[in-house]
N, C-alpha and C positions, 0 to 999 in steps of 0.2 A: 468426600469428593475433593475437598481442598487439602489442607495440611501439607503443603509443599509438593504435591504431586501434580499430575497432568491438569487437573481441574483448576488449580491455582495458577499455573503457568498460562493456561488458556485465558483465564480472567485478566491477568496482567497484560498479556500481549494484545488482547482485544481492546483494552483501555488505551494502551500506548498507540496502537495502530489507529484508533479512532481520533486521538489527539493529533497525530501526524496528518491525517486526512483533513482535519479542521484547519491546521496551520496552512496546508497547501491551498485550501479553498479561500482562506483570507488573502494569501498572496495572489491568487488568481483573480479575485475580485478587485484587488488594488491594481493589478496590471490592466485589467479591462477598463477600470475607471480612469487610468492614466490617459486614455484617449481624449478625455475632456480637455486636457492641457495641450493638445495638438500632437501631430505625428512625431515631432522632435523628441518629446518626453517619452512617448510610447515606444518609439524605436530605440531610444537609449536604454529603456528598461528591458526590452527584448534582447538587446545586445548583452546587457548585464546578466540576464538569465541564461545565456549560452556559455557561461564559464563552466569549466569542468566540475566544480563543486555542485552546481545545479543539475548537471547531467547525471552525476552520481545520485543526487537527490531524486531524480526521476526513477532510478532503479529502486530506491528505498520506498518511494511513493507507490509504485506498482506492487511491490512486495506487501506493503501495508494494506492496500486495497484488496488484494487477493486474499490475504490472511483474514482480514476483517469480514469479507464477504463469506468465505467458506466457514469460518467459525460462527458467523451469524446463522448460517443454515444448520450448523450443529446445535446451536442454542435453541432454534425453532424445534428441531427434532426432540431435544430434551424436554421442552416445555409442552409440546402438543402430542406426544406419543406416550404410551404406557411403558415402553421399553427403553426410551432414550437415556434416562438417568442411569439405568443399569449398565448400559453399554457406552457411557460417556467417554471412557478411556479409549476404546476402540474407535469411536467417532473422531476423537481428537487426532489420533494417528491417521485416520482417513483424511482429515483436513490437511495434514502435512503431505500426504501422498498427492492429493489434488493440487496443493500449492506448488509442489515441485514440478508436476506434469505441466501446469500452466505457466509457471515462472521461467523454467529453463529456456524455452524458445525466445522469450523476451530478453532474458539475460544474455543469451548468445548474440542476438541481433543488436541490441542497444549497447551492451557491454563491449562488443566487438567494434562498434562505431566509436565509442569513447576511447578505447585503447588504440584504435587505428587512426584517431585524429579526425574522424568524420563528425558530422553534426546531426546524425539521425536522418539524413536526407535519403 
């Protein structure tokens, strides 16, 4: 199942996407906690997070969440069905199909706002 093929890539991408989600959650909690120091600090952080690099980070975050979620469903099917391991390669390609179907509208909407200079409003 591993040996440099689909299963190994699924494993690596699942771990990387999970770590990315963890980093986002830590930043999110820090941002929420900044309200303790008053609106000046909180507003300054919000302004900081509206820089283009963080807007691109939003695209990466959504990609990570979608992949992690769909691959997690693939893992559940592999663990709890008698056929999941046998079809793990096909399931992984199914994860990518679902990923593209759900990510493209988001990429078009948010990516267009970033390239067009909008702020996702």
